[in-house]
C-alpha positions as CSV (number, residue, x, y, z in Angstrom):
1,X,152.8,102.3,150.6
2,X,153.7,103.9,153.8
3,X,156.7,101.2,155.3
4,X,156.9,100.4,158.9
5,X,160.3,101.7,160.7
6,X,162.2,98.9,161.2
7,X,162.7,98.1,165.3
8,X,166.2,98.4,166.6
9,X,167.2,97.8,170.4
10,X,169.5,100.0,171.6
11,X,173.0,98.4,173.1
12,X,172.6,97.3,176.9
13,X,175.7,95.7,178.1
14,X,174.5,94.1,180.9
15,X,172.0,91.9,178.5
16,X,174.3,92.0,175.5
17,X,178.1,91.1,176.9
18,X,177.7,87.9,178.6
19,X,182.0,87.4,178.9
20,X,185.2,89.3,179.0
21,X,189.0,87.4,179.3
22,X,192.1,89.1,179.3
23,X,195.6,88.2,178.8
24,X,197.0,89.4,182.2
25,X,200.8,90.5,182.3
26,X,202.7,91.4,185.5
27,X,201.0,92.3,188.8
28,X,198.2,94.0,187.3
29,X,195.2,91.3,187.0
30,X,193.1,92.8,189.7
31,X,193.4,96.2,188.1
32,X,192.7,94.8,184.7
33,X,190.1,93.4,185.6
34,X,188.0,95.9,187.4
35,X,188.9,98.0,183.8
36,X,187.4,95.6,181.7
37,X,184.3,95.3,183.5
38,X,183.9,98.8,183.3
39,X,184.6,98.7,180.1
40,X,182.0,96.9,179.2
41,X,179.4,98.7,181.3
42,X,179.2,96.6,184.5
43,X,180.7,99.2,186.0
44,X,184.2,99.3,187.6
45,X,183.3,98.1,190.9
46,X,181.5,94.8,189.5
47,X,183.9,92.5,190.2
48,X,184.9,93.4,194.3
49,X,186.3,90.5,196.0
50,X,187.0,88.3,192.8
51,X,188.1,85.0,193.3
52,X,192.1,84.8,193.2
53,X,192.7,82.0,190.9
54,X,195.8,80.8,192.0
55,X,199.1,82.2,192.3
56,X,201.5,82.7,188.4
57,X,204.1,81.6,190.4
58,X,202.8,78.1,192.1
59,X,203.2,76.7,188.2
60,X,205.7,74.4,187.2
61,X,207.4,73.1,183.7
62,X,205.6,69.9,184.1
63,X,202.2,71.8,184.8
64,X,202.9,73.4,181.4
65,X,204.1,69.9,179.9
66,X,200.7,68.3,181.0
67,X,199.2,71.1,180.1
68,X,199.9,70.6,176.3
69,X,199.3,66.6,176.9
70,X,196.3,67.1,177.6
71,X,195.4,69.6,175.0
72,X,196.0,73.0,176.5
73,X,198.4,75.8,177.6
74,X,198.4,77.5,180.9
75,X,197.9,82.1,180.9
76,X,197.4,83.9,182.8
77,X,194.2,86.0,182.7
78,X,191.1,87.9,184.2
79,X,188.2,86.4,183.3
80,X,184.4,87.6,184.6
81,X,180.9,86.6,183.3
82,X,177.7,87.9,184.0
83,X,174.3,86.0,184.3
84,X,171.2,88.6,185.1
85,X,172.8,90.9,187.6
86,X,175.5,88.6,189.4
87,X,179.1,88.6,187.7
88,X,181.3,86.1,188.8
89,X,185.1,86.8,188.3
90,X,188.6,85.7,189.1
91,X,192.3,86.1,188.6
92,X,195.5,84.0,188.2
93,X,196.4,80.8,185.8
94,X,194.1,79.2,184.1
95,X,194.1,76.0,181.6
96,X,193.1,77.0,177.8
97,X,191.5,74.8,175.1
98,X,193.8,74.4,172.5
99,X,190.7,75.6,169.8
100,X,189.8,78.8,172.1
101,X,192.0,81.8,170.1
102,X,193.6,83.4,173.0
103,X,195.5,80.0,173.5
104,X,197.8,80.8,170.1
105,X,198.9,84.0,172.2
106,X,202.3,84.4,173.3
107,X,203.1,86.3,176.2
108,X,203.9,89.5,174.6
109,X,200.4,89.5,173.1
110,X,197.9,92.2,174.7
111,X,194.0,91.1,173.9
112,X,190.5,90.6,175.4
113,X,188.0,88.3,174.4
114,X,184.5,89.9,174.5
115,X,181.6,87.2,174.2
116,X,177.9,89.0,173.3
117,X,174.5,87.7,172.8
118,X,175.3,88.6,168.8
119,X,178.7,87.6,168.5
120,X,182.2,86.7,170.3
121,X,185.1,89.4,169.3
122,X,188.8,89.1,170.3
123,X,190.4,92.8,170.3
124,X,194.4,93.4,169.7
125,X,195.8,96.6,171.6
126,X,199.2,98.3,170.1
127,X,201.0,98.5,173.4
128,X,202.8,95.1,174.0
129,X,205.3,96.5,176.3
130,X,202.7,97.9,178.6
131,X,199.1,96.7,178.1
132,X,196.5,99.1,178.1
133,X,192.8,97.9,178.3
134,X,191.6,101.3,176.8
135,X,195.0,101.9,173.9
136,X,192.6,101.6,171.0
137,X,191.9,101.9,168.3
138,X,192.7,98.5,167.6
139,X,192.0,95.7,164.8
140,X,189.7,92.9,166.1
141,X,188.2,89.8,165.0
142,X,184.7,88.2,164.8
143,X,184.9,84.5,166.0
144,X,183.3,81.5,166.3
145,X,183.8,80.6,169.5
146,X,183.5,82.3,173.1
147,X,185.1,81.0,176.0
148,X,183.1,80.2,178.7
149,X,184.9,78.3,182.2
150,X,184.3,74.9,182.2
151,X,185.5,72.8,184.6
152,X,189.6,72.1,186.6
153,X,192.9,71.6,185.8
154,X,194.3,69.6,188.8
155,X,197.5,68.8,189.8
156,X,198.2,65.6,192.1
157,X,201.1,65.1,194.0
158,X,201.4,61.4,195.7
159,X,203.5,61.3,198.7
160,X,204.9,58.1,197.6
161,X,203.1,55.0,196.1
162,X,201.7,56.3,192.7
163,X,198.4,54.4,191.6
164,X,196.8,53.7,188.1
165,X,194.7,55.2,186.2
166,X,191.6,53.7,187.2
167,X,192.4,54.3,190.7
168,X,193.1,57.9,190.5
169,X,189.7,58.5,188.8
170,X,188.2,56.3,191.6
171,X,190.3,58.5,194.1
172,X,189.1,61.4,192.7
173,X,185.4,60.5,192.3
174,X,185.0,59.7,196.3
175,X,185.9,63.5,197.0
176,X,183.5,64.5,193.9
177,X,186.2,65.1,191.4
178,X,184.5,64.1,188.1
179,X,187.7,62.9,185.8
180,X,187.7,63.3,182.1
181,X,191.3,63.1,181.2
182,X,194.9,62.4,183.3
183,X,198.4,62.9,182.1
184,X,202.0,62.8,183.3
185,X,205.2,64.0,183.1
186,X,208.3,61.7,182.9
187,X,210.0,64.6,184.8
188,X,207.9,64.4,187.2
189,X,206.5,60.6,187.9
190,X,205.0,60.9,191.4
191,X,202.6,63.6,189.9
192,X,199.2,63.1,187.6
193,X,197.1,66.1,186.0
194,X,193.9,65.8,185.6
195,X,190.7,67.6,183.8
196,X,187.5,67.6,186.4
197,X,184.3,68.6,185.2
198,X,183.0,71.9,186.5
199,X,181.8,72.7,190.1
200,X,181.9,75.7,192.3
201,X,185.0,77.2,194.3
202,X,184.2,75.4,197.2
203,X,183.4,72.4,196.0
204,X,186.7,72.1,194.3
205,X,188.0,73.3,197.6
206,X,185.9,70.7,199.6
207,X,188.1,68.1,197.3
208,X,191.5,69.3,197.8
209,X,190.8,69.8,201.4
210,X,189.5,65.5,201.5
211,X,192.1,64.5,199.6
212,X,195.0,66.1,202.1
213,X,193.5,65.3,205.1
214,X,192.4,61.7,204.3
215,X,195.2,60.6,202.3
216,X,197.8,63.3,202.6
217,X,197.7,63.9,199.0
218,X,198.7,67.6,197.9
219,X,196.7,69.3,195.7
220,X,196.5,72.6,193.2
221,X,193.7,73.1,191.0
222,X,193.3,75.7,187.9
223,X,190.2,77.0,186.1
224,X,190.0,75.7,182.5
225,X,188.5,77.8,179.8
226,X,187.3,76.0,177.0
227,X,185.5,76.9,173.5
């Protein structure tokens, strides 16, 4: 009896890899993002014009405390995802759910998570003092959860009286923000932090502008990465 040969697909990074996300150290976020996309075969220029997710120096200690109260942490990341031929990317600080493996890594860690059609793998690299994407070989770990941008971590600063949580929810809803959770920090009583449902960058920008113009409320928004 003659056996038919097995059909095996050749790897195709454009189809097999969906997302890459890396912790970023220092001021090389945009360069790290370009090298990441080149590493997975999307081309080094695939993320030209990537969205700046916010400046790390815009974060405050109350932001970090609020993130912990909402079940996450703040990390500066380079993130890119591919859907067909379109690559969406951003660099900057992001709220990361505690269920995400990247959330447990400290500022000295150098890791990149690659989410593909068949598995999600967390790669660790050797040089902690000056992280380099191509510093291999490196240990790796296959994960059961993949990173996905799934909303926004929003800081709302009120100019005077601070309304109750339900009023804050309605206020956010009036400008198109669907609030999942609200947190407050004792050291900053005039502020509230929201986990808001996903929407595009232009949508969150419109909501921020509306709150500033209509209610004189200052707002900062950072992306949320969840499992």
